[in-house]
Structures are given as C-alpha cells and as structure tokens.
C-alpha positions in Angstrom: 0.0 0.0 0.0 1.0 3.6 -0.5 2.4 5.4 2.6 -0.5 7.9 2.5 -3.0 5.0 2.7 -1.6 3.5 6.0 -0.4 6.7 7.7 -2.6 8.9 9.8 -3.0 12.5 8.6 -0.3 14.9 9.8 -1.2 16.8 12.9 2.0 18.8 13.0 3.5 21.2 10.5 7.3 21.6 10.5 8.1 25.1 9.2 11.6 24.6 8.0 14.7 25.4 6.0 15.2 21.9 4.8 19.0 22.0 4.8 19.1 23.0 8.4 20.6 20.4 10.7 18.0 21.3 13.4 15.2 20.6 10.9 16.9 17.3 10.0 16.9 16.4 13.7 13.2 17.2 14.0 12.3 15.1 10.9 14.4 12.3 12.2 12.8 12.3 15.6 9.2 12.6 14.2 9.9 9.6 12.0 11.5 7.7 14.9 8.3 8.2 16.9 6.2 7.5 13.8 4.6 10.9 14.0 3.5 12.0 10.5 4.1 15.7 9.6 3.7 18.2 6.8 6.9 20.1 6.1 6.5 23.7 5.0 10.0 24.4 3.5 11.5 27.8 3.0 14.9 29.3 2.0 17.1 30.2 4.9 16.6 33.7 6.3 13.4 34.0 4.2 12.0 31.4 6.5 11.6 34.1 9.2 8.6 35.5 7.4 6.8 32.1 7.8 8.0 31.4 11.4 6.9 34.8 12.6 3.6 34.4 10.9 3.1 31.1 12.7 4.0 32.6 16.1 7.6 31.4 16.3 10.9 33.2 16.3 13.9 33.3 14.0 15.0 29.7 14.7 13.9 26.7 12.7 12.2 24.4 13.0 8.9 25.9 14.3 6.5 23.0 14.8 2.8 23.9 14.7 0.5 21.5 16.5 -2.9 21.4 18.1 -1.6 22.5 21.4 0.5 25.4 20.1 4.1 26.1 19.0 7.3 24.3 19.5 9.8 27.1 18.7 13.3 25.7 17.9 15.3 22.6 18.5 15.1 22.6 22.3 11.4 23.0 22.3 11.0 20.1 19.8 13.1 17.9 22.0 11.2 18.8 25.1 7.8 18.5 23.4 8.5 15.0 22.0 9.9 13.9 25.4 6.8 15.2 27.2 4.4 13.3 24.8 6.4 10.0 24.6 5.3 6.9 26.5 7.2 5.2 29.3 10.1 3.1 28.0 10.5 5.5 25.0 11.1 8.8 26.7 13.5 10.9 24.7 15.6 11.9 27.7 15.4 8.5 29.4 13.3 7.0 32.2 14.8 7.5 35.7 15.3 11.0 37.1 19.1 10.6 37.3 19.3 9.4 33.7 17.0 12.1 32.4 19.0 14.9 34.2 22.3 13.5 32.8 21.0 13.1 29.3 19.4 16.5 29.3 22.6 18.1 30.4 24.6 16.3 27.7 22.2 17.2 25.0 22.2 20.8 26.2 26.0 20.8 26.0 25.9 19.5 22.4 23.3 22.1 21.4 25.3 24.9 23.0 28.5 23.9 21.1 26.9 22.9 17.7 23.6 24.5 17.2 24.9 27.8 15.7 28.6 27.1 15.2 28.2 24.4 12.6 25.9 26.6 10.5 28.2 29.6 11.0 31.3 27.7 9.8 29.6 26.0 6.9 27.8 29.2 5.6 31.0 31.3 6.0 32.8 29.0 3.6 29.9 28.3 1.2 28.2 31.7 0.8 30.9 32.9 -1.7 30.1 29.8 -3.8 26.7 30.4 -5.2 26.6 27.4 -7.6 27.4 25.0 -4.8 25.1 26.4 -2.1 22.1 27.4 -4.1 20.5 23.9 -4.7 20.8 23.1 -1.0 19.6 26.4 0.3 16.4 26.5 -1.8 15.5 22.8 -1.5 11.7 22.6 -1.3 11.2 26.4 -1.1 8.4 28.3 -2.8 9.0 29.6 -6.3 9.3 33.2 -5.2 11.9 32.4 -2.6 14.0 30.4 -5.1 13.7 33.3 -7.5 14.7 35.8 -4.8 17.8 33.8 -3.8 18.8 33.2 -7.5 18.2 36.8 -8.8 19.2 38.7 -5.7 22.0 36.5 -4.4 24.2 39.3 -3.2 21.4 40.7 -1.1 20.5 37.3 0.3 24.1 36.6 1.1 24.4 39.8 3.1 21.2 39.0 5.0 22.5 35.5 5.8 25.9 36.9 7.0 24.1 39.4 9.2 21.6 36.8 10.6 24.4 34.3 11.5 26.8 37.0 12.7 29.7 35.9 10.6 32.2 38.1 12.4 35.9 37.0 12.1 36.2 36.1 15.7 33.1 34.0 15.9 34.0 32.1 12.7 37.5 31.6 14.0 36.1 30.1 17.3 33.6 27.8 15.6 36.0 24.8 14.8 37.2 24.8 18.5 33.6 24.5 19.7 32.9 21.7 17.3 36.0 19.9 18.4 34.9 20.3 22.0 31.6 18.6 21.1 33.5 15.8 19.5 35.7 15.4 22.7 32.5 15.3 24.8 30.9 12.6 22.7 34.0 10.5 22.5 34.3 10.6 26.3 30.7 9.3 26.4 31.6 6.5 24.0 34.5 5.4 26.1 32.2 5.3 29.1 29.4 3.4 27.3 31.8 0.7 26.1 29.7 0.2 23.0 29.7 1.5 19.4 27.1 4.2 20.4 26.5 6.4 23.4 23.3 4.4 23.8 25.4 1.1 23.9 24.7 -1.4 21.2 22.0 0.8 19.6 21.9 4.6 19.0 19.9 6.6 21.4 18.6 10.2 21.4 22.1 11.5 22.2 23.6 9.7 19.2 20.9 11.1 17.0 21.1 14.7 18.2 24.9 14.6 17.7 24.7 13.0 14.3 22.1 15.4 12.9 23.8 18.5 14.2 27.2 17.4 12.9 26.0 16.2 9.5 27.0 19.3 7.5 30.6 18.9 8.5 30.7 15.1 8.2 28.4 14.7 5.1 27.0 11.3 5.9 24.9 9.3 3.4 21.2 9.4 4.3 20.8 13.1 5.1 17.2 13.9 4.2 17.9 17.2 2.3 20.4 18.4 -0.2 23.9 18.8 1.2 26.8 19.8 -1.1 28.9 16.6 -1.6 32.3 16.5 0.1 34.3 16.9 -3.1 32.3 20.1 -3.9 33.2 21.9 -0.6 35.7 24.7 -0.6 39.2 23.5 0.3 39.4 24.8 3.9 35.9 23.5 4.7 36.7 20.1 3.0 39.8 19.8 5.1 37.9 20.4 8.3 35.2 17.9 7.2 37.8 15.2 6.5 39.3 15.9 10.0 35.8 15.3 11.5 35.2 12.2 9.4 38.5 10.7 10.6 37.6 11.1 14.3 35.8 8.5 16.3 33.0 11.1 16.6 32.7 11.3 12.8 32.5 7.6 12.6 29.7 7.7 15.1 27.8 10.2 12.9 28.1 7.9 9.9 27.2 4.7 11.9 24.2 6.4 13.5 22.9 7.4 10.1 23.5 3.9 8.8 21.7 2.2 11.7 19.1 4.6 12.9 18.1 6.8 9.9 15.3 4.9 8.4 13.7 5.7 5.1 12.4 9.3 5.5 8.8 10.0 5.4 7.7 11.0 1.9 6.1 14.5 1.6 2.6 14.5 2.9 0.0 17.2 2.2 -1.1 19.6 4.9 -4.0 18.4 6.9 -7.5 19.5 5.8 -10.0 21.3 7.9 -11.0 18.1 9.6 -14.6 19.4 9.7 -16.6 17.8 7.0 -20.2 18.6 6.3 -21.4 15.6 8.2 -19.6 16.7 11.3 -22.0 19.7 11.4 -25.1 17.9 10.3 -24.5 15.0 12.7 -23.0 16.9 15.5 -24.1 16.6 19.1 -27.0 19.0 18.9 -28.6 17.3 15.8 -27.9 13.8 17.3 -29.5 14.8 20.5 -32.6 16.3 18.8 -33.0 13.1 16.8 -32.7 10.9 19.8 -35.2 12.9 21.8 -37.7 12.9 18.9 -37.4 9.1 18.5 -37.8 8.5 22.2 -40.9 10.7 22.3 -42.4 8.9 19.3 -41.9 5.7 21.2 -42.9 3.1 18.5 -40.6 0.8 16.6 -39.6 2.7 13.5 -39.7 1.0 10.1 -38.0 1.9 6.8 -37.0 -0.5 4.0 -35.4 -3.5 5.6 -34.5 -1.7 8.8 -36.4 -1.7 12.1 -35.4 0.8 14.9 -35.9 0.2 18.6 -36.2 3.6 20.2 -37.5 3.1 23.8 -35.4 1.7 26.6 -37.4 -1.5 27.0 -37.3 -2.1 23.2 -33.5 -1.7 23.1 -33.2 -4.0 26.1 -35.3 -6.6 24.4 -33.2 -6.6 21.3 -30.0 -7.0 23.3 -31.4 -9.6 25.6 -33.0 -11.8 22.9 -29.7 -12.8 21.3 -31.3 -15.9 19.7 -33.8 -13.8 17.9 -31.5 -10.8 17.1 -28.1 -12.1 16.1 -24.8 -10.2 15.9 -22.7 -12.6 13.8 -24.2 -11.5 10.5 -23.5 -7.8 11.4 -20.0 -7.9 12.8 -18.8 -11.4 12.0 -17.5 -11.0 8.4 -15.5 -7.9 9.1 -14.1 -9.2 12.4 -13.1 -12.5 10.7 -11.4 -10.5 7.9 -9.1 -8.6 10.2 -8.8 -10.8 13.3 -10.5 -14.2 13.2 -13.3 -15.3 15.5 -14.0 -12.9 18.5 -16.9 -12.7 20.9 -18.3 -9.4 19.4 -18.8 -11.2 16.1 -20.1 -14.5 17.5 -23.5 -15.8 18.4 -24.1 -18.5 21.0 -22.2 -21.6 20.0 -19.2 -23.8 20.7 -16.5 -21.1 20.3 -18.4 -18.6 22.4 -19.0 -21.2 25.1 -15.3 -22.3 25.2 -13.5 -19.0 24.8 -15.6 -16.3 26.6 -15.2 -17.6 30.1 -11.4 -17.7 29.7 -11.3 -14.2 28.4 -13.6 -12.8 31.0 -11.6 -14.5 33.8 -8.4 -12.9 32.4 -10.1 -9.5 32.2 -11.7 -9.7 35.6 -8.3 -9.9 37.2 -7.2 -6.5 35.9 -5.8 -4.4 38.7 -8.2 -1.5 38.6 -6.3 0.4 41.3 -3.1 0.0 39.2 -5.1 1.3 36.2 -6.1 4.3 38.2 -2.6 5.0 39.3 -1.2 4.8 35.8 -3.9 7.0 34.4 -3.3 9.6 37.1 0.5 9.6 36.5 0.3 9.9 32.8 -2.6 12.4 32.8 -0.8 14.7 35.2 2.5 14.5 33.2 0.7 15.5 30.0 -1.3 18.2 31.7 1.8 19.7 33.3 3.3 20.0 29.9 0.1 21.4 28.4 0.0 24.2 31.0 3.2 25.6 29.6 1.3 26.3 26.4 -2.1 26.9 28.0 -3.7 24.5 25.5 -4.3 20.8 25.2 -5.7 18.5 22.5 -7.9 16.2 24.4 -7.7 13.5 21.8 -4.2 13.0 20.5 -2.5 15.0 23.2 -4.2 13.4 26.1 -6.9 10.7 26.2 -5.7 8.6 23.2 -2.2 8.6 24.6 -3.2 7.6 28.1 -5.6 5.0 26.8 -2.8 3.5 24.6 -0.5 3.3 27.7 -3.2 1.7 29.8 -3.9 -0.8 27.0 -0.2 -1.7 26.7 0.0 -2.3 30.5 -3.2 -4.4 30.9 -3.1 -6.4 27.6 0.7 -6.8 27.0 1.2 -5.5 23.5 3.1 -2.4 22.8 3.9 -2.0 19.1 7.2 -0.6 17.9 6.1 2.9 18.9 3.0 4.4 20.5 1.9 5.9 17.2 2.2 2.6 15.5 0.0 1.0 18.1 -2.7 3.7 17.9 -2.6 3.8 14.1 -3.0 0.1 13.7 -5.8 -0.1 16.3 -7.7 2.7 14.7 -7.5 1.2 11.3 -8.9 -2.1 12.4 -11.5 -0.5 14.6 -12.8 1.6 11.7 -13.3 -1.3 9.4 -14.6 -3.7 12.1 -17.3 -1.5 13.6 -17.8 1.6 11.4 -17.2 0.5 7.8 -20.9 -0.4 7.3 -20.8 0.8 3.7 -17.8 -1.5 2.8 -15.3 1.2 1.8 -12.5 -0.7 0.0 -9.7 1.7 1.1 -10.8 1.4 4.7 -10.8 -2.4 4.3 -7.3 -2.4 2.7 -5.9 -0.3 5.5 -7.4 -2.6 8.1 -6.1 -5.7 6.5 -2.6 -4.2 6.3 -2.9 -3.1 10.0 -4.0 -6.6 10.9 -0.9 -8.1 9.5 1.2 -5.7 11.6 -0.7 -6.5 14.7 -0.5 -10.2 14.2 3.3 -10.0 13.8 3.5 -8.1 17.1 1.5 -10.7 18.9 3.5 -13.6 17.4 6.8 -12.0 18.4 5.5 -11.3 21.9 4.2 -14.8 22.4 7.4 -16.3 21.1 9.5 -14.0 23.4 7.6 -15.1 26.4 7.8 -18.8 25.5 11.5 -18.7 24.7 12.5 -17.0 27.9 9.9 -18.4 30.2 8.5 -14.9 30.9 5.4 -14.6 33.1 3.7 -11.3 33.2 0.5 -10.5 35.1 -1.4 -9.1 32.1 -4.3 -10.4 30.0 -1.9 -12.3 27.7 -0.1 -13.7 30.7 -3.2 -14.9 32.4 -4.6 -16.6 29.3 -1.2 -18.4 28.9 -1.2 -19.4 32.5 -4.6 -21.2 32.1 -2.9 -23.8 30.0 -1.3 -25.3 33.2 -4.7 -26.3 34.6 -7.2 -26.2 31.7 -6.7 -28.5 28.8 -9.2 -26.5 26.7 -7.2 -23.3 27.2 -6.6 -21.1 24.2 -3.7 -21.8 21.9 -1.5 -19.0 20.7 -3.8 -18.0 17.9 -6.7 -18.0 20.3 -4.8 -15.8 22.7 -4.0 -13.5 19.8 -7.6 -13.3 18.5 -9.2 -12.6 21.8 -6.6 -10.1 23.2 -6.5 -8.3 19.8 -10.3 -8.1 19.9 -10.2 -6.4 23.3 -7.4 -4.2 22.3 -9.1 -2.9 19.2 -12.0 -1.5 21.2 -10.0 0.0 24.0 -8.1 3.1 22.7 -10.4 5.1 20.5 -13.5 4.3 22.6 -11.8 6.0 25.5 -10.4 8.9 23.5 -13.7 9.6 21.9 -15.7 9.3 25.1 -13.4 11.6 27.1 -13.2 14.2 24.4 -17.0 14.3 23.9 -17.7 14.4 27.6 -15.4 17.3 28.2 -16.5 19.2 25.1 -20.1 18.7 26.1 -19.5 20.1 29.6 -17.6 23.0 28.2 -20.5 23.9 25.9 -22.6 24.8 28.9 -20.8 26.9 31.6 -23.4 26.2 34.3 -23.1 22.5 33.6 -19.3 22.7 33.7 -19.4 24.4 37.0 -21.6 21.6 38.5 -19.1 19.0 37.3 -16.2 21.0 38.7 -17.7 20.9 42.1 -17.7 17.1 42.0 -14.2 16.4 40.7 -13.0 14.8 43.9 -16.1 12.6 44.3 -15.5 9.3 42.3 -19.1 8.2 42.3 -20.4 11.5 41.2 -17.7 11.8 38.5 -18.7 8.4 37.1 -22.3 9.6 37.1 -21.4 12.8 35.3 -19.5 10.9 32.7 -22.4 8.7 31.9 -24.8 11.7 31.8 -22.6 13.8 29.6 -22.0 10.9 27.3 -25.7 10.4 27.1 -25.9 13.9 25.6 -23.3 13.0 23.0 -22.6 9.3 23.0 -19.5 7.8 21.3 -21.8 5.2 19.7 -25.5 6.1 19.4 -26.7 2.7 18.2 -26.0 -1.1 18.0 -26.9 -3.4 15.2 -28.4 -6.8 15.1 -30.1 -9.0 12.4 -33.4 -10.8 13.0 -32.9 -14.6 12.8 -36.6 -15.4 12.1 -39.9 -13.7 11.8 -40.4 -12.2 15.3 -42.2 -9.3 17.0 -40.7 -6.5 19.1 -43.0 -4.5 21.3 -45.9 -5.5 19.0 -44.2 -4.7 15.8 -43.5 -7.4 13.2 -39.8 -8.0 12.4 -39.2 -10.1 9.3 -36.3 -12.5 9.1 -33.2 -10.9 7.8 -34.2 -7.4 8.8 -31.4 -5.2 10.3 -32.5 -4.1 13.7 -31.0 -0.9 15.1 -31.0 -0.7 18.8 -31.0 3.1 19.1 -29.3 3.3 22.5 -29.1 7.1 22.3 -32.8 7.4 22.0 -33.3 4.8 24.8 -31.4 7.0 27.2 -33.9 9.8 26.6 -36.9 7.5 27.3 -38.8 9.4 30.1 -40.0 6.1 31.6 -36.5 5.3 32.6 -34.8 8.7 32.5 -37.3 11.1 34.2 -36.9 14.6 32.9 -34.4 13.4 30.3 -33.3 16.9 29.4 -31.9 17.4 32.9 -28.4 16.3 33.7 -28.4 14.2 36.8 -25.3 12.3 37.9 -27.3 10.3 40.5 -29.2 8.2 37.9 -28.8 4.5 38.3 -25.7 3.2 36.4 -27.5 0.1 35.2 -29.7 2.2 33.0 -26.9 3.4 30.6 -26.2 1.5 27.5 -23.0 3.3 26.3 -21.1 0.0 26.3 -23.7 -2.5 25.1 -25.6 -5.1 27.0 -27.2 -8.6 26.8 -24.8 -11.3 25.6 -22.3 -8.8 24.2 -21.5 -6.0 26.7 -18.2 -4.3 26.4 -15.6 -6.6 28.1 -13.6 -3.5 29.3 -16.5 -1.7 30.9 -14.9 -2.0 34.4 -11.7 -0.4 33.0 -13.9 2.3 31.3 -15.6 3.1 34.6 -12.1 3.9 36.1 -10.2 5.3 33.2 -12.8 7.6 31.6 -13.8 9.5 34.9 -10.1 9.8 35.9 -9.1 11.4 32.6 -12.1 13.7 32.7 -11.5 14.6 36.4 -7.9 15.5 36.0 -8.4 17.8 33.0 -11.4 19.5 34.4 -9.6 20.0 37.7 -7.0 22.2 35.9 -9.7 24.8 35.1 -10.9 24.8 31.5 -11.7 28.2 30.0 -13.0 27.1 26.6 -13.0 24.2 24.1 -12.6 24.6 20.4 -14.7 23.1 17.7 -13.9 19.4 17.2 -12.0 18.2 14.1 -12.6 14.7 12.6 -10.5 12.1 10.9 -13.2 10.2 8.9 -15.6 9.0 11.5 -13.3 9.6 14.5 -13.2 12.7 16.6 -9.6 13.6 16.2 -9.0 16.9 17.9 -10.7 19.0 20.6 -8.4 21.7 21.9 -9.1 23.1 25.3 -7.7 26.3 26.8 -7.0 26.6 30.5 -8.2 29.5 32.6 -7.1 28.3 36.0 -10.5 28.6 37.6 -10.2 25.3 39.4 -7.3 24.2 41.6 
C-alpha cells in the first residue's frame, strides 16, 4: 500500500529550511516516533517570514501542532519527550538518567547549534553554484527566485543573521572539536559502538544530525553539497571530522538509525466535513429525543429501529432472535479471526468467553487508576506551559494506549504505530458499514502488523519463560490447569479483539464528555464541584456521554420472523438498537433533558448489554472518569470546535483558565 494509505493524517506542520541540521533532527525524531508531519519548507533567512507568521521566532524548526508552537530545536526535544510513552522517553526514564542526558544534549546544542551553521555558511556563501541547490530545497518559487536573482542581497542577509564576524567564525572549529571530545568521552564510558550502547539513542541522533553538515554522511534527508564540492578549507575540516571517532559515530548512526524518510505529505485539511456539522451533538440529541418521544418501533425499508429503553433492552437480551454474527462477524473475521463481538451462541463462544472474562476480571483497577493519574498529570503539566491541550491525540488517546499496553501486554514498535493500527482495524470492524474498500485495505494491512507483534511477543515469552500479570499472561497461565485453554492463535484473536476496542473508545468518550461540559458553563461548574467525588464523576461521565454518545446505536439481524413491542420484524431485517434514544426515554430517565449524575448506572447503554456487553467496561468506569476529572480540575476556560478524521473525533483543543485548583 502507499504510505499515505496507511499513515494517519499529519497533525503537525514543521516550518523549516530543509538543509538546516536542526530541521533534519526534527524530521528524524518525528519519524522515529512515527509521527506524521507536513513540512513547509523555505529558503534560509526568508523562513523568518513564515516562522513569525506562525507565532515562532527566528530559529527553525517551528513546529505547529494542536496545542500550540514548539519554537526551535530545544522546544521540539522537550515536546517530544513530554508526549512519549514510558520506555521510549527521549531523555530516558529515571530522574538521574534524564538529568544527565538532558545536560549532555544541552551541551551539544550549545556547542553545535549555531557554530556548525556559522562555519559552513561562512565557507559556502561565496560559492553560489554549490550552495544554491541546498539552500532553496523545497522552497516556494518566489523564494527560489529571490535567492537566485538577488543572491548578493540574500548573502548579506545571511551573514548578518548568522553574525559571521571573524572572531566567531575563528572560534567555531574549536567549539565543534569540544563537542566531539565530549561525545568521544561518552563513547568510552558506554563501552559500545554508540553512546546508547549497542543501539543509537537520542544523544547519538542529536549529535549525528547537528554534525551532519561537517561530516556529510549518506542518508541526510535534504540536499547537502557533496564532500568533493566543498571549498578547500571546509573540506579539510570535514575530512578531519570524518577521521575522528565522533565522525564515525555520525556515519554509523545514520546507517543504523536513519530509516527511510517520510515522503512528503499534504497539509491536513479542515477536519470538519459537512457531516460533522449535520450529525454533530445537537442534531444527534434532537433526533434521539424525537425518536424516544415517538416511542414506537420505526420501520423503513429492511430496517427496524428500537427507540424506547425496553425495546432496546429486548433486542440486546433476545440474542437468539436478534443475532450479531451477520452484522459484525464477516469484518471481524477478515481482520482478526473469531472474536466474541462477532459470535452468536455456540461452541466457540462457550469455550472462549469464560477464559477471556476470567483474564479481564483480574485486571488491577487500582493499578489502572494510578497509571492514568501519573500519565494524565504529566501530560497536563506540559500542556499548561502552552495553556492549551488537544484532548484527543495530546491526552486521552495517549493515556488509553498506555493503559492498553499495560493491561493487555502488546506495545507495538512505537505508540503511534499501536494507535494507528488499532484505529484502522476498529474503523473497518465497527464503522465501515458501507464497505469502503480503502478502509478495508488499511485494516487488513494493519491486521498483519498487529498479528506480527502478537506472534513476536508470544514467542519471546515462550523462549525466555517470561510470566507477566497481564491479560496475555493470564490466558497463557490457564494452560497449566485447563486442557481446553486457548492456543497461541486463540490468545492473539481474543486479546486483539479487546485491544481494538480499547483506545479510540476511551479517547472519543473523554473528548466528547469534556466538550459537552464546556459547551454549557453552568453544567461545567456543576461538574467542577464534584471532581473529587469518584461516584459523582462516574455519574457525570455517563450523563454527559448520554448527551453526545461515542456510539449512538447497536446493530443486530433478525434470525426469524419475530415481534418487538408488538411490531412485526421479518427474518433478515437489520434491527437498530437506538441506544441514544433509549437513554432519553422518560419512563427510565425522568426529565431526560436534565443532567443528573445520580441516575442508576445500570440504565446506561453506552457499552452494550445482553450477551455482548463491552468486556472492558470495568476499566472504562475507572479510566474515563479519571481522565475527565484530571483535565477539568485544571480549570478549562474554553473548548474549540472538534475536528474529525473520517468517523473519528480527532482533535478537541481546550484552553486553561485556572478557575479550578
């Protein structure tokens, strides 16, 4: 498949001068974390027009994301570290390691960030033919024309911007050598080929990217003048650097760690398609209330719609009359294999569901709460430096992925890989009702990735005798006492089925709950008063999700000719259990227009019911209120209009006003 078909749409714009080593570092790190981006390239010095317009300064890169601006190399490093998951933090994991790595990287930046550019441009600016192709790589036509036609003016602007005074230029090689001495001392201490040991780490990558213009390694993702085209004095210095152990580190790091660069991706669209306005929360709520008020089973074509609470409950309870396999089964089989949400009663369901439920019931919910609190607070602390937070990809989706990794036991190469694969499979399995072929292809490709991760993880545990108290580990442990226990493929199928529903459901629910509360200041104030009451917060989350549910209906198919609340349902009819309308049924939700967090929890049907309730509902009851509680406790001033990625809510940016403690 094409890269664009399997990658998620870019959520960040890198405003750049492509040849810049700091921009190369940003591209490299974004690709290492599998974060797609759109690069807006400009000619050096002319880039300032764009960076200023975006709210940045003179330095590139300026990264524009939902939460605000990362202005310069240090801000990019700090931002990526703040958003990365445990085990992949850019600066390391322990406090001591983080402090030491941060100090070393700061030392490299101080010695290399400006001095490499100053030295290289001092020698190359007099050589227009050599410098021009690299300087205008990817720049707009007018900027290329400006540099070409007005090169003397551009050259003077560059010299002034870099401060090419004789003393600073003369000092530059010494600073670069100091950085090499520093990194070579670290190599001696590590005892391996890299500062990171056997594999390059962030320090190796930072050093390699910043040194690249004076080492000229293969793999640099922009146009660098070749070594033989450099002016004599600069070429001699580059050969000196290449001969050092530090120069070898640069080349080795590029060889080992610089993967195929991301191809150019278009800028993200508005993310607000027409259907997001027509089917937004207000319209959905109006439709649900009207259907509940009408009260009778609706009929159109081959569809029947249950709208009252007792009708919906009847559909979910009568699983022999209203089957799920015909609805979900084919798509689940295509991208997973048999799983309980695509199975009716039968031998597989009878054998596998008790094992799965036993493994899930042992999840440490207090541990989930602690993990959610730790990660939520860390992300919120970072967000307050900008005053903004994207509730979806900057908060709830990240924490949900980290929780899923902990409780299920599958990580993926990076967090972005895990979220991308899960979303692709989820979309086809539960949302691709029209059979979109591109959605199906993405899901099949994602399934092959996910299956490989499972197979590798199961093989690793078997080879090394690893026992972990997670869902995979508990299913494997059943083999010691239960001969009918799931084989490896059964473990994969069932854990993957749970995993697919865990991340985007949480991200969507949290984002819509908070956005709904923010749309009504009086309602938000009521929620704020209850942030430290767990029972009330769970009630508030259910109530707010009732106003804008993550999934407003469930589908079944009539097995035979049956009746539902007096209405005839022919065999083969698709039955829509309109759960959103059911939760406005005044017979079960008195005064349904009023938000009441004290309503009985058993009334809500956000996570299914009958034979097929959501297996992770106990985790949802902990994770969703915790995520909502922590963000509301920071004092939300406003919430922006949601953006969508296909059927998924993909961005809700909140601003903090500090009203709550």
